[in-house]
N, C-alpha and C positions, 0 to 999 in steps of 0.2 A: 310569405308574399301573397299566396292564394287567399288566405284568410282576410288580410288587409284589403285585397281587391274587392272582396264581397262583404266588407264590413257593414254596409247600408242595407244589405239584403235582409228583409224581415224573417226569412226562413233560417237564417243562420243561428239564432238562439235555439230554435226548435231542434236543429240538427245537433248542436252542442249538448242540449239536454238528453237527447236520445244516445249520443256517444257516451255520456257520463254514466248512463244506466245499463249499457250493454255488457262491458267488461272492464277490468282494470286497465287493460292495454288501451282500449278506446277512451277510457277516462283520462289516460295520460295524453292522448291526442287532444282531448278537450282542454287539459291544462295548458298545453303549448299554444292552442288557439287563444285561449283567454290571456295568456302572457303577451301574445303578439298584439292583441286588441287593447291591452291595458285594462281589462275588465276585472278590477279588484273584487267586486262583489261575487262574481263567478268563482274566483280563486278562493275566496273565504269559504264559500260552499263546498268547493272540492277539497279544501283542507280538512273537512270533516267526513271524507269519503271513508267507506269500510276498509279499502285496500291501503295498507301502510305505505306502499310506494307512491300511491296518488297523493296521500296526505303529505308525504315528505316533499314531493316535487312541488305541489301547490304552495306550501308554506315557504319553500325556497324562492318561489316566484313572487311572492308578496313583498312589497317594500318593508324594510325594517324601520318603522317609525315609532319612536318611543318618546313620551312626554316626560316621564320621570325616570331617570337611569336607576335611581335607588330601588324603585318598585320593580323595575325590570331585573335588577340584580337578585332581589329576593325571590322573584319568580324563577329565574334561571337556576338558581341553587336547588329548587325543588324539582326540576325536570330531570328525566332519564339521561344517563351518561351519553348515549348515542345522540340525543337531541341537542345536548350542550355541545357536543363535538361539531355538529352541523351549524349551530349558531356561532361558535368560535370562528368557524371557517368563514362565515359571512361577515362577522365583525372584522376580521382581518382583511378580507378582500375588498370590502367596501369602505374601509378606513373610518370606523365609528370610534374615534378616540374617547368620546365621552362615555360610551358604554363600556369600553375596556377599562378605563379608569374606575368606574363604579364597581366592576367585577373584581378588580384587585383588592378591594376593601371588603368583598363578600367572603363568608365562611366556606371557601373552597379549598381543595387540596393544593399545596404549594406548587406541585408540578403543573397543575392546571393554570394556576395564576401565572407561573412563569411562561407558559405557552401563549398568554395573552399579551405579554410585553411588546410583541412585534406590532400589535395594533395600537399601542399607546403613542403619545407624542414623545418627543426626545427628552423632555424634562422628566416625565414619569419613568421612562426607561432608565435614566440616570439615577433617579431616586431608588429605584427597586433593584438594580442590578447587584449591589453588594449582597443583598439577601437572597435573591433568587437566581442570580447568574448561573450557578452550577446546574440549575435544573432546567434551563431553557432547552426545549427538545430539538430545536433547529437553529443553532447558532449562526449557520450560514445565511439563513433567510433574515435573521435579525441584522447581520452585517450588511446585507443588501439595503435595508431600509434605514437603519440607524448606525452607519459606521462610526460616526463621531462619538456617539454614546458608548459603543463597544470599545473603542480605542480609549476613551477616558477611564473606563472600568479597568481595562488592561493595564493602563498606566498606574492606576491606583494600586493594583495588586502587585505590580512589580516593584514599586517604590520600597527600597530597602530590603527586598526579599533575598535570601541566600540562594546559592546555586541550585540545590535540590528543589526548593520551593519554586524557583523560576521554572525549573523543568516541568513541574506539575502544572504551572500556569500555561506554559506553551501547550502542553497536551490538551488542556481545556479549550484553548482558542483555536486549535489546529483545524477543526472543521470549517472554520471561517477564514482561513488564511488566504485562499484564492479570491475571496470577495473583498477582503480588506486590501489585498494587493491591487485589485482592480480599481476600487473606489479611492482609497487613500494610500497609494504606494509610497510616497515620500515620508508621510508621517509614520507608517509602519516600519520602514526601513530605519528612520532615525531612532525609533523606539527600540528596535533590535539592536542597533549598533551601540546605543547608550547603556543598554541592560546587560548585553552579552559580550562586551568588548574583551573580557577576560576568558570567555569560554568558547566563542565562535558561534557561527550560525547554527541554531537548533536544527536537528535532523527533519523535523516536521515542516520546516519552511524552505527546505532545499528545492521543492517543486516550484517555488515562485521567486527563486533567487534572481533569475534573469530580469523579471519585472522590477524588483526592488533595486537591482544594480543600475538599471537605466534611470530610475527615479532619484537615487541618491548615490552616485558613483563613488565619491570620495569615502563616505562612511561605510558603504558595503564592501569596497575593496579592502579596507582595513579588517573588517569583520571576516570576510572570506579568507584573508591571509592568516587569521588567527584560528580558523576552523580546524580542529584536530583531524588527523589522517585516519579516519574510521569509516570509510566510505564503502564498506563491504557490499552493501545492497543498492545504495542510491548514488554512488560515486559517479557513474556514467550520466545519470540524469542531471546531477548538479553541474558536471563539466559541460554538458550540452547547453544548459541554461546560461552558464557564464560565457560560453564561446559565442553565442548568438549575439551578445552585446559587447564582446571584448574589443571590437574595433572602435566602439564609441568611447572608450576610456582614454584618458591622457597617459602620457609616458609613465609617470610616477605611479599611477593607479595599476597600470599593466604590470609594472615591475614588482609592486607589492604581492600581487597574486601569483606571478611566475616564480618568484623567490620562494614562496611557501611550497610550491609544487616541484621544485627542481631536483628533488631526490628521485622522482619518477618520470623517466623519459616519455613514457606513454601519455601522461597527463600534460607535460610541457608540449609535446607535439600536438595534442588535441587543441590546446589553447592557441598555439602559434597558427594552426589552420584557420582559426577565426579572424586572422589579420590578412590584409593584402600582402602578397609576396614582397613588395618593396619595403614593408615596414618590419618584416620578421627579423631581419639581422639586428636591428637596434634593439628589439625586444629580447632577442636571445642574449645580446651582449649585456643588457641591463639585468636579465635573470641571473646570470652567473658572475655579476660584478663582485670582486673580492674573493673569488674562488679560483684556486690554482687548477688549470685545466690541462696541464701538459701531459698528464698521465690518464686523463679521463677518457673513457670509451663510451660512445653513443650507440643507442640501438639503431637499427635500420629505419624504424618507424620515425624517430626523431630526425635522423639525417634526411629522410625523405620530405619532411616538413620544412627544411631550411631552404633559403633561396640558393640558386645554383652556385654562385661563387663561394659562399660560405660553406655549403655542403662539400664541394670538392676540396676546399682547404682543410676542413676537419677530417675528411676521409683520408687525405694525404698524410696528415699528422698522425692519425691512428695507424695507418699502414706502416709508418716508420718506427713504431713502438717495438721494442724487442720481443714482446709477448705475441706480436701479430706477424712474425716472420715466416710462419708455416704457410704452405701453399693454399690450404683451404681458407685461412683467414685472409690472405692476399686476394683471392678470388671473391670472397664475400665483400670485402671493402672496394674492390674495383668496380662493383656495380653502382657505386656512388661518386666514382671519379669522373673526370672528363673523358670522352670517348676515346681520344688518342691515347691517354694513359691507361684506360681500361683494355684497349686492344693490345698494348704493349704487355701488360700483365697476363691477359687471358689467351692470346693467340698461341703461345707455346704450349698451352694445355689443351688445345683443341684436338691434338693428335695423341693425347695421353692414352695409356692402356687402361686407366681407371675411368669407368663410366661416370662416376660421381664427379671427378675433376672436369671431365668434358662437359657435363651438364652445367656445373657451376661457371665454367668459361663462357658457355653460350649465354647463360642468364646474365652474367656480368656485362657482356657486350651489348645485348639488347636492352637491358634495364638502364645502362648508362645513357644509351641514345634516347630512350623514351624520357628519362628524367631531364634530359637537356631541353627538350621541347623545341629542338632546332630541326626544321624540316630537312635540312641537308644531312645532318648526322643521322637522323631516322632513316633516310634513304640509304645512306652508306651501310649502316648496320644491317638493315634488313635485305641488302643486296646479296648477303652471304647465305641466305636462307635455304638455297638449294642443297647446301652441304648437309643439312639435316636429313636428307632423304636415305642415307646410308647408316643412320644412327639407330641405336637401341631406344625403346620406349622411355627408359629412365632419363635419357639425355633429352629427348624431345619434351618430356614432361617438365624438366627443369628449364629448358629454353622457353616453353610457352608460359611457365609461371611468371616470367618477366612481365607479361602483359598486365598482371595485376597491379603494377605500379602506376598504370596509366589510366586516366579518365577518358571519356568519350572524346573530348576535344583533342586530347593528345593522340589518341588511336586514329583520328582522322588524318593525321599527318602521314600515316603509313600508306604507301601506294597500294591501291586495290589489287594490282597484279601480284604484289608480294603476299598479300593475305590469301589470294586464290592459290598461289603456290604452296603456302603453308597448309591450307586446308587440303589441297591435293596430296601433299606428303603424308598427312595424317590418315586420310582415307585409304591411300594406297598401301600403307603399311599393314601387315597382318597383326602386329602385336600392340597396336595402339590401345591404351587403356581408356576407360571412361573418364578418369580424372584428367588425362591429357586433353580429351575432347572438351571437357568442361572448361578448361583454361581458355581455350579459343572461343568456345560458345559464350562464355561470360563476357569476354572482350567484345565480340560481335554484337551482343545484346546492348552493351554500353554505347558502342558506336552507333548502332541503329537508332537507339532512343535519342541520342545527341543530335544526329542528323534530322530526325523527324521533328524534334522540337525546334530545330533551326529552319524548318521548312525546305530542307534539301531532299533530293531524291534518295530513296532507300532500296531500290530495286536490287542492286548489286549485292548489298548486304544481306537481303533476304535470300537471294539465290545461294550465297555462301552458306547461310544457316541451314538451308534445306539440304545441302550436300552432307552435312554432318548428322550422324545418327542421334536421334532423341533430343533435337535442339529446342523443341517446345516442351519437353519434360520438365518436371519441377526442379531437379537438381541443376539442370543447365541454366534455367532462368534465375535460380538463387545465386548461382556463381556470378552472375552479373553485379551483384552487390558486394562481393568480396574484393574491395579495393584496398590496398595497403593503407592503413591509418585511418580509413573512413568507415568501412563496415556498414555502410548505409543500405537503404533500399534502392531498388531500381527506380529511376526517375519516371514517375508517371504523372498524369495520364498521357498516353500516346495520342497525338493529334489524329483527327478523323481520316485525313488523306493517307497518312502513314499506315493507319490501321487497315485501311482498304488494301493497300499494297501488301502489307504483311499477310493478311488473310489470303489474297490472291496468290502470293508466293508460296504459301504452305498448303495450297489447296490440293495439289498433286500428292504430296506427302501424306496429307490427311486422308485422302481417298484410298491411297495404297494401304494405310494402316487399317482403315475401315473394312477393306477387303479381307484383311487378316483377323478381323474381329477385335481390333485394338483401338481404343478411343481415349487413352490418357492424354495424348498430345492436344487434341482438340478441346478437352476440358481445360487444360492448363493454358492454352492460347486464349480461350474465352475469358478466363479469370484475369489474364494478363491484360487484355484489351479493355476490360471493364464492362459493366452491365449495359452501357449505352451502345456497345458495338456488337452485342449478341445477335442482332438481327441482320448481320452481314450474310449474304446468301451462301458464301463458302463455309460459314460456321453452322447456320441453320440447316443446310443440307445434310452435313455429317451428323449433326445432333438427331435429325429425324431418323437417320439410319441406326444411330445408337439406341433410340427409344424403341425401335422395332427388334432390337436384339432379344435374345432368349436368355441372357445372363442377368440375373437380378441385380448384381452389383453395378454393371454397366448401365442398366435402365435407371437405377436409383441416382447415380451420378449424373447421367445425362438429363434427367428431369430437373434435378436441382439446378443445373446450369440453364436449362430451357425456361425455367420460371423465374430466373433472376431479374430480367428487365421489369420494372415496376409498371412502366406505361402500358405494356400489352399483357400483363400477367393474367388478368382475368380472362381475356379472350383465349390465351394459350391454355389456360387451365381447362376451360370448357372443351377445347379441341382434343386435349389429352384424354379426358374421361370419355369423350365420344369414341376416340380411337380404341381405347381399352379400359373398360370400367374397373378392372382390377388394380389400376394405378391408384385408386382411392385407398388402397391398403398401406401406402407409404405415409409416414408421419408427417413429412414436410408437405405433402400434397393435402393431407387432412387440415394442417395448419393454415394453408393458403385458402382452402374452402371456407374455414371458419372466419378468416379475417377479410377475404376479399370477395367470395362468391357464396354467401350463405344460401342463395337460392339453389345451389347445387347440393345442398346438404342431404337431399333425399337418398343419394347414392350411399350414404353411410348406413342406412338402415332399411333399404327397401327389401322387399320379400323376394324379389327375382334375384337369383344369384348373380354376382358380378364376376362370372368366370372369365379368366384370361390368362396371361402368362404368369401372373403373380398370385393368382388365387384359383382354387378349383370350383366345383359347381355347388358347393355347400353354401347356405346362407351366410352372409357376412354383416356383422354390425361392428362398425368402427368406433373405438373409444378415442375420440378426437381430443387433441390437446387444447383447443380453443384459440383465441378468445371468443366468447359468445355474446359480447356486448351488442352487436348489431343485429341479433337474431330476432325475427318476428314470432309471435305466438304460433302461427301455423308451421313454422320451421322448428321451433324448440319443443313444442308439446309432443308431436309424433316422435321426435328423436327420444324424449324422455321416456315414452311408452316402450319403444324398442330397447332402450338401456335397462328399464325395469325388468322386462322379460328375459334379457341376457343376465341380469343379476340373479334372478330366480332359477336359472338353469344350472343346476348343481353339477352337470357334466362338464361345464366350462372351467377353465383354469381359475383358481381362487384369486390369484394376484390380478388377473384381468378383470374379474368381477369387482374386486375392491377398487381398481381404477375407474371402472364404470360408475361405482357409487360416488366417487370423488367428483366425476364429471357432472352427474346429476346434481350435486350440491352447487354447481357453478352455473347451471342453466338459468337463464332469466325468467323462463315460463315453464311450468310443469304440468303434466297431466295429473288429475286427482290420484292420490295414494301412490304416486311414483316413488316417494321415499318413505312409505310406510314401513317401519321396522318389523316385518313379518317373516323373515327368513328363519329356517330352522337351524342355521349355524349362528352361533353367538357372535363370532367376530364380524360377520356380515351385518347382523342386526346392529351392533354397536356402531359400524361404519355408517349405516343408513341414518341412525339417529344423529351422529355427528354431522353428517352432510345436511340433514334437515335443519339442524340448529344454525348452520352457517349459510344456508341457501337464501338468496334474495326473494325467492318465490314463495317461501313458507313463513307464515306469521304465527307468532306464539303469544298466548296470553299467560298471565301468571298462573291461572288454574291449570292450563295445559302443562306448563313446566312442572308444577308441583306434582301433577299426576304421574309424569314420567319418573319423578324421583321416588315414587312408591313402587316402582317395578325393579326387575333384576337388572335394568340398564341404568341404574342411578349412578354408578361410578363413571361410566362413559358420558352420561349427561352432564355431571358436574365438571368433568375435564374440558368439556366443550361448551360450557354454559356462558362464556363471557359475552358473546354476541347477543344472546337472548336477554341476559341480565341487563345489558346496556340499554335495551329498549323498553324495559319494564319500569313502572313507577318505583322510584327508590325507596320511599318510606315503607310501602307495603312489602316490597321484596325483602327489605332488610329484616323486617319482622318474621317473614315466613322463613328466611334462610337461618335466622337465629334459632327458630324451632328445630329446623333440621340439624343444626350444629349441636344442639343440646340433647337430641334424642340418642340415648345411649344404645338403643337397639339398632341403630343404623351402622353401616360400615364406617370404620374409622377414616377411610380415604374420603368418603362422601362428606363427613363432617368437617374434615380439614379443608376441603375445597370450599365448602359453605362459609367457613370462617374467613377464607381469603377474599371471597366475593363481598362478604359484609365489609371487610376493610376497604375494598376498592370503592364501595358506594359512598363511604365517607359521610354517613349521616351523623347528626349530633348525638342520637341515642346509641349509636354503635360503640362508642368508647366504653360506656358503662357495661354493655353486654360483653364486650371482649375482655375487659378487666375481670369481670366475674368468672369468665371461662379460664383466664390465665392463672387466676389465683385459687381456683377450686381444685384441691388435691384429689377429689373423688373423680375428676374428669380424666379421660385417658391421656397419657403423657403426650402423644403426638398432636392431639387437639389443643392442649395447653400450649405446646410450643408454637403451634400455628397462630394461635391468638396472640402469643407474645410477639411473634414476628409482625403480625398484622397491626399491632399498636404503633409501628413506625409511621403508619399513614395518619395517625391521629395524635400527634405529639403536642398539639395545642390544647389538649384536655389534660388536666393535672392528674387524673386518675391513671392515665396511661403511664406517667412517670412512676407513679407508686407501684404499679405491676412490674414495670421494667426493673425497678430496684429490687423487688423481691425475687425476680427471675435471676438476677446476677448472682444471687447466693444459692441458686437451685441446682448446682452440680454440673457435671460435665456436659450433659445434653443441652441444657440452657445456655452454657457458655459457648458451645459450638454455634448455636443459633445466633447469638449476639456477635460472635466473631465473623459471621458471614454477612453482616450488615455493613455497607460501604458508606462513607460520609456523603457520597454524591446522592444518596437516596433521600436526604433530608436537607432542609433549609439551613443556612449558616447559623441562624439564631439558636438552633437546637444542638449544634455539635459539641460545644463545650460541655454542656450538661450531660449529654449521652457519653462523652468520654470519660467523665467522672464515674459514671455507672460501670463502664468497662474496667476502670482502674480497680474497682472493688470486687470484680468477678473472680470466681475460682480459677487458679492458675492452670488452665489447660494449655498444652503446647500450641494448639490451633489458635486459641484466643491471644496468647502472648505474642505470637507472630503477626497478629492483626493489629496489635497496639500502636505500631508506628504510623499507621494511617491517621491517628487521631491526635498525634503529639503536638501538632501546630495549634490545636484548639484547646487542648487540655494539658497544661504544664504537669499536673500530677502523674501523667503517664510515665514521665522519666523516672520519678520516685518508685513506681511500681516495677518498671523494668529493672532498675538497680536492685531493688529488694529481692527480685527473683533470681538474680545472679547467685545468691547464696542458698537457693533451694537445695534440698537434699535429693530431689528427684532429677536425675541426669537429663531426661528429655526436656524438662522445664527449663533447666539451666542452659541447655543448648539453644532452646527457643529464645531465651532472654539474650543470648549472645547475638543471634540473628536479628533480633529486634533492635538491638543497639546499632547494628550496621544499617538497618532500614530507616531508623529515626533520623540519622543525618544531623542537620543543624538545629533540629527541633529539641535536641537534648539540653537539659539543665546541666551546664558544664561543671559548675562548682560541686554539686552533689555527686556527679560522676567521678570527679577527681578524688574525693574522699573514698569513694567505693574502690577505685583503682589502688589507692594507697593501702587500703585495707587488705585487698586480695594479695598485693605484693608482700605486705608484712606476714600474712598467713603463709604464703609461699616460702618466705625466709625461714619460717619456724619448721618447715618440713625437714626431717633429718637427711643428711647427705649420705648416710650409710644405709639408707632404706633400700630394700630390694623390691619394694612395691612401686606402683605408679605414684606420681606426684600430682594429685588433682588440682591443687591451687595453682602450681606452676603452669599446668596445661590451661587452666581457666584464664590465668593472666595473659598467656600468649593469645588465646582466642579473643579476649576482650580488646587487647591492643590492635590486633589485626582488623577487628571490626570497626574500631574507631579511626582507622587510617583510610581516607577516601581513596577509591581506585584511581580517580582522575587527578593527575598532577595539577591541573588548573584549579580544581576544587581545593586541593591542599594549599595553593597559594592563597586562596581566599580565607582559609582557616588557620593561617600561620600562627596567629596569636594564641589560639586554643591549643595548637599542637605544641607550642612552646611551654605552655602551662602543664601539658601532659608529660612532657619531657622532664620538667622540673619535678613532678611528682615521682617519676621513676628513678630520678638521679640518686636517691638515698639508698637504693637496693642494688647491690652488686650483682646479684643473681639475675637481674633484668637487663644486663648490658646489651644484648642483642636487640631486645625491644626498644631500649633507649636509643641506640644508634639508628634504628629504623625511623623512630619519631623525629629525631634531630634531622635526618636527611630529608624527611618529608616536610619539615618546617624551614628548610633552607631557602634563603631569598636568592634565587639563581640570576637575578639581575646584578647582584653585588655579593657573591657567595663567599668571599674570603673569610669574613668574620665568623659566619656560621660554620664554615668547614674547620676553621681553626679551633673553634670551640668543640667540635666533634673530635678532632685529633687529640685534644687535651683530655677528653673523656675516656678515650681508648688508652688504658694504661699498659696494656700488655702488647709489646711489639710483635709478639708471636701471632697475634690475631690481625696483622696487617692485611694478609691475603683475603680474610673475610671482608674487611672494609673495602678492599679493592673491588671485589665482586658485588658487594652491596651497592657501592657508588656507581659501578658500571650499569647495574640493573636500573637504578634510579635515572641515570642519564638517558638510558635507552627509552625509558617511559617519557622523559622530557621531549626527546626527539620525536616520538610518535604524536606528542600533543602540541608540537610546534612551538615549544618554549625554549628558545635558544638565547644564550647570553654571551658576553665577551668574557672568556676565561683566561685571557692571557696573563693579567696581573695575578690572579689567584694561582695559576699554575706556577709562575716564576717564584712567587713568595713561598709556596709550599715546598717546592724543590730545594729552595735555598735553606730550609730549616734543617735538612739532612738527616731526619730521623725516619724510621720505617713507616710509621703510620701516615705522616704527612706526605711522604714519597709515594705511598700507595694511592692516597687521595689524588695527588697530583697526576699520577699515571692514568687514572680514570678520566680526569678532565683533559689530559693530553690526547689520549686516543679519540675521545669524542670530538673535541674541537678540531683536531687535525683531519679527521674524516669530513667534517663539516666544510672546511675551506679547501679541501683537495691537497693537503700537505704542501703549503708554500714554504718558502725558504725560512721564514720566521719560526714556524712550527717544527720544521725539520731540525733547526738549530736547537730548539728546546728539547726535542727527542734526543739529540746528540748529548745534551747536558744530562738527561735522565739516565742514559746508558753508562755514564761515568758516575753515577750516584755513589756516595760513600757506603751506603748499606748494600752489600752484595746481592741480597734478595731483590731489592728494588731495581738494581742494575740489570739483574736477569730477567725480571718481569718487563722491563723496558725493551729488551731485545726481542721479546714475543710480539711487539706491536708491528704490524705490517704497514709498509709505506709503498707497496707496489702499485701497479695500475689500478686505477679506480674502475671497478666493474659494477654495473647496476643490475 
C-alpha cells in the first residue's frame, strides 16, 4: 500500500536501487515493491541478483509468459531440480495447462511427470493416468481438481479385478478417499457397492462411510450389511459414521444394517441411539425378525437404548428366566424395570446384611427412576436418599453409580434439595472414596453444562460442586463423559454467562488451594472453559499467583495456560519476561517468542544473565525451537553469532551443542562463518556442514561443493547433499559426481551416494555412466549395486535393461537389491519387463518372497514360483510356499494344478514304514494351506478354482484331509446340499466323522464372522435323513450353527430332537452335546 501510494514519486526508483544494492534482505524488499508496482523490468534485473533468495523471489514474481511450450519444455529439462520444483508449483497454482501438457512429453522422470498431471486438463489426466497413476505424489490434490478423471481411472482398474487386486487398488486410492467423498459421494458409493458387494466396505473407506451412506443409502446399506466383523481398530469410528446418518435411512435399510450387527448388543445399542426414541422399537423388532428371543438375554447397554415400554417388557421377560432367579440377577434387571416393580424387587434387599446387595438395591431403584424420565418417579426415588447417610461407602458408590445412566436433561429432573442432601451425605461421611465423589461430580458437571447451554441459572450446581473435593480436577471432569452407552466428551463450549458463574463459584476454592500452593484445579478449570475464557479475573488472579510460585512445575503449567489466549498472547508474553526473564528458559515460551514476538528474541542470547526463579546468574543462550520465518536480519544474525559461540564452547553439553547447530541451519539470516565447520570435534563439524547444506542463508556453488568432497567431511557431505545438488546445474553436476563415483581412492560410502545423486539428476548421459559402473567387475561391489539400483530411474534407456539383466544373474547380493524394488517405483509400462528379469534372478529367499508383487504384470512369475517348490534348499522351498500365498489370484492355475498333482504323487511314493520325516507330504500340506484364501468371501469368488484343486487331490487317498478342506472351502453356502453331499461321499471312513464335524464347525464359524449366512434347513434335514455317520456329523455342524443364528426356535429344536435319535450312536451322542440354553452374549 505504501509503495502504491508513492508510485509517482520520482525518488522511489532511486530508493529501490539503493535497497537492491544494500543487502539481500533489502533487495527482497525491493522485489516486493517492484511486484506491487508491476515493474517487470526491475524484477528481471533482480532475477540476476547475486543472492539466490532474491533471484528465486524475483523470478517467482515475474509472470510466466511462454510463446512456445516446446521450447519451454526443453529449457525446463535442463534446469536444476530445485528450480524445476518451483516452476512446477507455479504451473500448478496458475493453471498453465498447455505448459503441463508440453512437459508430459519431455524426457523427465516418470514421477516428475506424474506430479504435473494435476496441472493438466481433464482429458490429459485421463490419457496419462493408466501409465502414471501409481506415481502421482499427491492423489488427494488430484482428486480435488479432477475427481471425474480419478473416478474413471478407478473404475477402469476395478473392472473385472479379483478381490486381492481390488484390495491393492483401494490402498492406492485411499489418500483421495475423503476428497472423492466430498466431491463425488454418490458416484464413489455406487462404485464401492458395485465392486465390493461380496466383500463389504474396504477398511480404508470406513472413515467416509457416513458421507457415502447419505449419498447412496440403499447401496451403502447393503454394502455395510456385508462388511465382515473385523472392526478391531476402526469399528467405533465406522459405527459413529453410520449412527450420524442412521435416522435418514428408511425402514428396510435400517433393518439390513441392524441384522448384520445383531450378534453384538453394544453395536445394536449404538445404532439405536442414532434414532429418535419413538422409532427404536420398530427398528429393534426389524433387527431380530425371524429370531427366537424367548431365551435371549440383553446387555444393560442395549436395554438402556430401548424405549421405556419395550425396555421394561424385555427386562421382565429376562427376570422370569430360570437362569436369572438369583438375587444378584434380579437386582441387576430391576434397574431396567418400571419403578414400582423395581421397588418391589429391591426394597427387601435394602436391609440385607450384604453390602453388595444393598448397593445393588439402591442402584436398581435410582436407575429405574432415572431411566423412566418421569419427574414424579424421580422425585419418589430420590425422596429415599436420606437413608444412605448410615451406609458404607461401597453402598453409596453403587447408589451414585446409577447417575451414570442419566444425561444432563434427565438429571435436571432431580430436585436440587435432593442433590444437596446427597452431596452432604458424601461429604459428612469419613469413608467416602474418590470414586464415589466422582460419580456425583460427573453428574453435576453434566447437569451444569446442560443448564448452561439452555441459558438457565447454574449457581446452585456450582455451589454443590464446590462442596465436593477436587471437583475441578481432571478425574472429576472426565467422569462427566462416562455416560452409559455414550462414552462421549463433555459438551462444550460453556456459554460465557455460565463460565463467569462457574469461575465466580470456584473462586474461593481456588484461592484456598492457592494458599496451600496447589493450582491443579485452576489449570483444569481454565482448560474446561476454553481459551476465550482465560481472561476472567477469577482465573487470571490465581494464575498470577501460580506464576509467582517457586515450584518449576507449577510455573511451567501456569505459564502454558496463561499464554493460551491467542488474542492477548504477545502482550502477556512481554509481561511475563518483564516479570522474570528466566521464564525464557521454558520451551513453550521460546516457541511463542519465535512465532509471535521475535522482537523479544534478544533475551535468548543477551550477555546480561537472565537470573530468576528458573535460572541462576550464569549467561544463558536459548536453543529455541522456532519457527524463524518472520525474523529480521537484525534479530537472526546476532542470535546466530551467539549460537556459534555456544557451539564452540566445548564445556557445554554435546547434545545441546548439536541442537544449536540444527537451529543455525534453520535461521533465515546468518552472521559470516556462523556455520563454518571448524570445530575440533568431528561430530560437531559434520553437523555444521550438514546444517550449512540445508540452511536457506548459505549458498553453494559446484566448486565449493566439490572442494568439500576432497576433505575428511566427504561422507557427511554426500549424505546431506540433496538440497545442494538440487540447486546446481544438472549437466555439470552429473559429470562431476561421476568422477567422484569412479574414483577408487575415495570412500565407498561417498561413491555410493554420488551414484544415487547421479540417478536422481536423470540426465540423458547418466544411463551410460551408470551402466558402465554396474557392469564393471573391477568396481567395488557396493558401488556396482548402487548403480544397479539407480538404473530404476532410467528405464527408458535400453542400456539400463541390459545392465539389470546381467545383475539378475549376479548372485545373492544383486538378487537382494532387485528384491527391494517395489512396482510403485516405476511406471506401469516397465513392470512386465522388470518382472521377467526377476523371474530369471538367482533363487534367494528374499527375492522369492518379493515375486508375488509382480505376478499381475508378469505371468512368468507363476512358473518361477512353481519351479522353486521343488528346490533342494529348504529356505527357498519355504519362501516359494509363502509366495504362493501372497500371489493370490495372479497365479496361473493350470500350471499350479499340475505341480500340486506332482507333489501329491511324490508324497504317495514315500514309504509308509519310514521312520524319517515325509518331506513331500509336508510340502503338499503347506502348498494346499497357502492356496486356500483366509477370507471365506474370497473363497466364494474362487470357487471354480478350488473345485479344480479338489479334483486334482481326489486321486490321492493320502491327501484326504487337504481334500476335505478344499471341498469345504469351495462349498456354495447359499445352496450347500449338493457340495456337502459330495463331501460326505468322499469321506469313506465313518470313523473320521468327528474330524469332519470339527472341520465343518470351524468353517461355519469363519462364515459367521464374515457375515455369510444361508438357509441351512433343507440341507440339515436331508443330511440327517441319510442316516450315516458322516452326513450326520455334517448335519450336526449345520444344526448347531443355524440354531444359534435364529435363537433355537421350535423348528430347529425339532431338528435337534431328530438328531438326538440318530441311528448312529456317535452322532446321537454328539447331538446331546449341543446346548439350547439361554442365549448369552
